[in-house]
N, C-alpha and C positions, 0 to 999 in steps of 0.2 A: 518524706525523701526530698531532697533537694531537686530544683530543675535541672541540674546536671547528670544527677542520678537516674532521674527519670527519662532523660533522653537515652542514657546509656542502656536503661532496660529496654526501651521501646525498640531499640537498635538492634540488640542482641535478640529480641522476640523476634522482629523481622527477619532478621539474618536465619534463625532458625527456621521460620517457615519456608524461605528460600531452599535450604538444605532438604528440608523434607518433601518439596515441592521436585527439586532437582533428582533425589534417589528415588521417588515414584516414577519418573521418566527415565531413568537408567535402568529401572526395571524393566521397562518395555524394549530396550534395545535389540535390533536384529542385524547382526553384521553383514549377513547377506543383503537386507533390504538396502541398508545403508551403503554399500558397493554398487547396486543397481542404481541408487539413487543419482551416481555422479555422472550417468550419461545425459542428464539434463544440465549441466553445468558446463562452463568453457575451463573453468577454473576449479581444481580440488576443493571440496565442502566436506569441514569436518562434522560429520554427521554421526548420529545413534541408530537411524533406521526406524524412528517411530512413527507409524502411521498418522496423518493429520488427523482423521476422526480420534485417535486414541489421545492424541494430544489434547483434543478439544474435550474429551472426555474426562480426562485429569483435571482439567480447569473446571469443569463445572463440578465434577464430585468434590473438588477440594474448597469451591464457594461454598457448596452447598452444606458441607460438614463445619464449615466456620462462619456462621452467619453473623456473628459479632464484627466482622472487617468492614469497615466502611468502604464506602466508594475510594475515598483516598488513601486509606489502607492497601487497598486491593492495587491503587496505581503505584505506590510506594514498593510494593511488592513485586508488582510487573517489571518495574525500574530496576531492579536488582537482577531480576532473571534475564532482561534485554542487556543490560550495560554490564554485566558479569559474564556473559555467555562463554562457553568455549565450545558449544556445540550448536549444530544448526537449529534444532527444534528448541532450544532454551529461550529463545526470544519469540518464538510460536507461540510457546507456553503462557508466555507474558502476555501477547495480545489477547490469546483465548480468555485469560483471566478477566479482561475488560470487555470483551465483547456483547455481553447481554446487559452491561450498564453504561456504555458508551453514548447512548442516545439521550437518556433521560438523567442520569445522575451522576454525569463528569461534565466540568465546563472549560473554558480555554485551557487550564492547567493540562488537560489532554492534548491539545495542540502543541504546547511548549514542550510536552515529553516527546510526542511524536517528532517535532522538527529534530529535537536533539537525537533522538535514536535515528534518524535517517541521515544524518550528519556523521554520527560518530560510530554507531553499533550495528546497524543493517549492513549485511555484506555481499548480499546475492539477492536476483531478481526475485526469487521465490517469498524471502522475507519482506522485500519491500512491496508486492503484491499482497501477502497476507496482510499487511498494515493496513495496506489502502482499502481492500475490499470487506475485512471483518472488522476493521477498526474503525477508520477514517469514515468509510462510506455510512456506517449507522450514526457516527457521531454528526455527520454533516446534514443527514435528514432530520436531526432534532436541532439543528446551529445552522440555518441557511444563511443566516449574516454573517458567519464566519468563513464562507465558502470562498470569499475574494480573499481572503490571507492566503490562502494556498498557492495565489499568483505569484507571489515572492520567491518560491521555491523554483522557478526556472533560472534565476539567478545564482542558485546554489553552486559552491564546489564540488559538492557531492553529486554523483550522477544518479544515486537511489533517490535523493530528493528531488532533483530534476525530473525522473521517471515519474515520482509519486506526484507531482503536480497534474500530470495526466491521468494517470491509473487511477488515482482517486475519485475521480470526474465520470469515469465511464458509465456508471449506472445512475447518474445523476443529468444524463442529457436529455432524458424525458423520464419522470418517475412519478408514481402517484404516491401522494405523502398527505395522510390523514384522506380528506374529501376531495382535493385538489391535483392538480397536474402540475408538477414543478419541472420546468425546462430551462436548461443551463443556457445563460446567454451566449448566442453563438458568438459573439465577439470574444467572449471567454476562451473558447476552444480556439478560433483562430489566431488570438493574441498570444497564446501560449506556443502553438505551433510555429508560428512566425519567429518567436523568440528562440526557438530551439532549431529552428531549420538548419543551422550550419552544425550542430552538436555532433561530435565525432564519436559519441558513445552509442555503440550498437542497440542496448537496452533502453536508451532515453528516446532513440527514434522509433523502437516497435511501440513505446508509451506514445508518441504522437501520432503513429500510424492507427493503432487502436482506437484512441479517441477519434480521430477522424471517420474512421470507420463505421463506429455507432452514430456518429453524427449525421452521415448521409442520408440515411433514411429518413430522417427527422427534419433535415434542412438540405435537401437534396440540390435545389439551385444553388442557394449560397456555396454548399461545399465544391459544388461542380466548378463555380468563379473562383473558389479558392485554388484549388487543384489546376487550373486554367493558368491563373496567374502567376503560381509558384513551381509550376512544373520544372522550370529550367535551373532551379536550384535546389528542389527537393532530393532527397537520398531515393534510388530507384527502390529498394525494398520499402521503405516509408510510403512512397506514393503507390505501390501495388497493394499494401496492406489497407489502403484508404479507399481503394476501389472496391474492395471484396463484397459490400452490400449493395453496391449499384447494380442497376441491371445491364445485360450483356452490351446491349447498343451503347449506352453512356461509357459502359468500360471500355469497349473497342475506341470509341472516338477521342477517349482522354488520352488511351495509349498511344494513339498514334501522334500525340504532340511532341515535338522535339524536346529533348531533355539535356541535362548536362550530363557529361561523361563521368558517373561516379556509381 
């Protein structure tokens, strides 16, 4: 078989696997659940109504039934599901296929794909957060040196990449990894949030508030100083979200600071 014929055969097999997974996903569709899902989004979301635990089970069962698939095979299959998605749950299925292998069996090629998905395929906050928490987080715990690469996402034209720059970090502010405690440098947190201070996207701002909120108990003095410094420019909701884990007296002091009219 020629190299071209082999490539076509591989592509056809991959497409067949993607179609098989889509059929399995569609077989679990629940129109009532899909309608109920809409209340969590500002814009209409084309959903099947498949529960997240069902998506995870479908991915696990498929990977178990096809042990011959290498990590790169699974990455290519996930890429088809994500980049060709027509329904909300299809990218989630792609991410779930990689969840268990992200930390130990994939390298920088995963970040290449994740960046492209955030730029072109992710369409809502739930897909963004699923990618961050179930795929990027385990990847970064196994590749701490790659964390700095995510800082460039704050300059992306995609709001989902800008949100991911912070959401992918929320479980890394302080985390036991192996026998040691890893702490995300506080300069990383504040640098991201300062860069996104004036971002007009609601979900990007919520990502900033979330990261500041989980940073506050670990670096209370530094976080309080940051909030004092930037109170006049921070979006009101971002500021209030950032205060949630501080003690009542500190919250009251910070809330009394003058703010901009936003």
